N, C-alpha and C positions, 0 to 999 in steps of 0.2 A: 649258325649265324642268327643273330637276334633280328627282330622285325619281320614283317611278312614280305615275302618275295613272290613275284609272278614271273615265270620265265616266258614272257611273251616275245614273239618275234614277228610282230605284225607291222604292216604299213598302212596307214590311213590315207586313202587317196586325197590329194589336195590339188585343187584347181580353182579357177575363177567361179566354177559352178558347184564347189564343194558345199556339202550340207553344214559343215562347221564354219561358223562366221564369228568374228571377234570384234565387231564394230563397237560393242559396249564395254570393251576391256582396255584398261591402261596397264601396261606391264613394266615392272622394274626388272631390268636384266643386269646382273652383276657377274663379271667374269673377265677372262682374257679376251683380247681381240684375236680371234683365230677363225678357222674355217667353220667350226660349229656355230659360233656366235654370229658370224656373217649369215649363215643359213637361217638362223632364228630371226634375225632382223628382216631378212627378205620375206620369208614365208609368213611370219606372223603379221607383218604390216600389209601384205597382200590379202590377208584374210580380214583386214580392217582394224587391227589393234594399233594403238599408239604405244610406242616403246621409249622408255628412258633408259639409256645404256650408260652404266656407270663403270668407268675404269680410268686409269691414269695414262693410257696410251693415246694421248689427245690427237696428234696430227692424223694418224691413220684412221682411227675410229671416227673422228669428226668428218673426214672426207668420205668415208663409206656411208655414214648416215645422210650426208648431203646427197649422195647418189640414190639412196633409197627414196628420199623425198622428191627427187626429180621425177621418179616414176609416177608419183602421185599427180603430177600435172596432167598426165594423160588418163589416169584412172583415179578420179576423185573419191572413189569408194575405198581406196587404199588408206591405211593408217600412216601416221608420221613417226619418224625416229629422231630423237634428240640425244646428243652425246653430252655427258657431264664428266669432264676430265677431273675427277676428284680422287685423291688417295684414300684408301680404306685400311688404315693401319691399326686402329683401335676403336673403342666404343665411342669416343668423342667424334672421331671422323665419320663413323656410321651415322650418328644422330644428326650431325651437320649436313651430311650428304642427303639424308632423307628429307630434311627441312628444305634444302635447295630444290630437290626434285618435286616435293609437294607444291612449292611456290611456282615451279615452272610448268607442271602438268596438271595440277589441281587435285588429283586423286590417284590412288593405287589400288588395283584390283588383284593383281597377280605379281608374285615374286618368283623369278627364275634365278636361282643361285648357281651359276656355273663356275664359281671360283675354285671348286675342287679340281677342275681340269688343269689348273696351273700348278698344283702341288707337285713337287719333284723329288722330295726327300722326306724321310721319316721325321726330321726335325720340324717340317712345316706343319705337321698334323695337329699337335696340341693347340697351338695358337689358332690354326685355321678352323678347327672344330669349335673352339670358343667363339671365334668370329661369326660362324654360322648361327650360333645360338644368340649372339648379340643382335644380329640382323633380324632374326625371327622375333625376338622380344621387342625390338624397336618398332617393328611393323604392327605388332599386336593392337595398339590403340586405333590405328587406321582401319584395320579389318573389323575390330570389335564394334566400332561406331557404325559401320555399314552392315554388320551381321552377314558378311559374305567375304570370300577371298580364296585365293589359290596360292599355295607355296609348293614349289618344285625344286628339288636339288638334282643337279646334273653332275655325274662323276664317272670315273673309269671303273669298269667291272673287275671283280676279283680274278676272273678268268685270265686277265692280261698278265698276271704274274707268271703264267706258264710260257709266255712268249717274249719275255724280256723286261717287263715292267718291274719296278722295285717291289720287294716283298711287302713293304709297308701298305700297299694297296689293300691287302687282305685285312689288316688291322683297321684301317680307317673306314673301310666299307662296313665292317661290323659296327663300329661306333656311330657312323652316319645312319645306318638302319635303325639303331636303337633311338637316336635323336628323332628320326622321322616318326617312329612308332609313338614315342612319348609326346611329341608335339601334336600329333593327330588326335590323341586322346584329350590333350589340353584345350584344343580348339574346337572340338566336335560340337559343343553347344552354341558356337558362334557361326555355324555354317561355313567354316573355313576348312578346306582340305589340305593335307600335307602329304606329298608323295615324292618319290625319287625315280630317276631314270639312270640306270647303270649301262654304260655303252662299251661295246667291244672295240675292235681294231678300226681306227679311223686314220685318215691322212695326218691329222694333228698328232695322234699318238705316235706314229712313225717318225714324224719330224721332231717330236720332243725327245723320244727315247733313243733314236738312231740318227742324230744330227750329222754324222760324218758319212752316212751311207751314199749320199749323192744322188740317189734315185729312189722314189717311193715304190716304183714297180719292182726294182731289185730287192729292196727290203721286204716287200710283201712276199716275194718268192722264197726268201730265206725263212721268213716266219712260217710259211706254209710247209717248208721242209721240217720244221720243228713240230708243227701242229697241222697234220693233213686235214683238209676240208675247211680250213680257216678262210673266211671271206671278209672283204673290206666292207665296213659299214658306211653307207653314204650319209653325208650330213643332212640331206633332205629327208631321209628316213627319221632321223632324230628330231628334226623340226616338225615333222608331221605328228609324231607322238606327243611332242610338247604342246602342239596346238590343241590336241584333244584334251590334255590335262588342264590347259588354261581355259577351256570352254565350259559352258553350262552343262554340257553332256556328261561331264565327269563328276558331277556332284555327289554321286554315291560311292566314289572311289577315294579312300583315304587310308593313310598308314601303309601304303604299298610301295614296292620297288619293282619297276618294270625293267627287265633285263633285255636289252637290245644287242644280242651277241651272235646272231645266226646260229644259236644252239650250242655255242662253245661250252 
């Protein structure tokens, strides 16, 4: 597999007293509205980040962001969440969306691209990989002007092909790792880091790949029958790792893929 990979299975403790704080960060989050992105919205705003969440699932995502902002009434040190219900189908859509977000939140310090979590077939991959490249290129002027930034890609790990995921996961992970490695080199002189987080079995994975199972617990038991020792990855664990990668503490880490798989 191309690109550098680190098989880390750590959890960074996150609490109101956490050493990692994100008050100086404005995060652009792109991806589906699911359990993982909900955890990102909650955890990262509790650490002080402002988040612009871009997807076209407007009613549900907007309502969730409103709930995140309600928590800020009691905790003014929390960040804010704003939903931008915009389709991202091509390069023009991406550039228009970034313009809208820049007008709405003023600046962007971090990109979290979780769109690979919505890929469901091999036919999605060529367009989706091209899309990720377009987003990265479009953000380059914002980051270059400030001489700092964080780019993080969030996607399913290749290990999931052993428990029911489509085989194309292996192919796109290799291509994404290569994209991460190349982008990290391109941005290194601008103090911009580019990393990836590959995740194991989550509730979202089960719901996406086994929609007729009727029970997450039942599906998990079936998966454990195929792969003894398999463990469910909590969305909060993913959010904790993303918080570290978005923070100033991760400045020396670039071109890497963290595998959150419980050792699968």
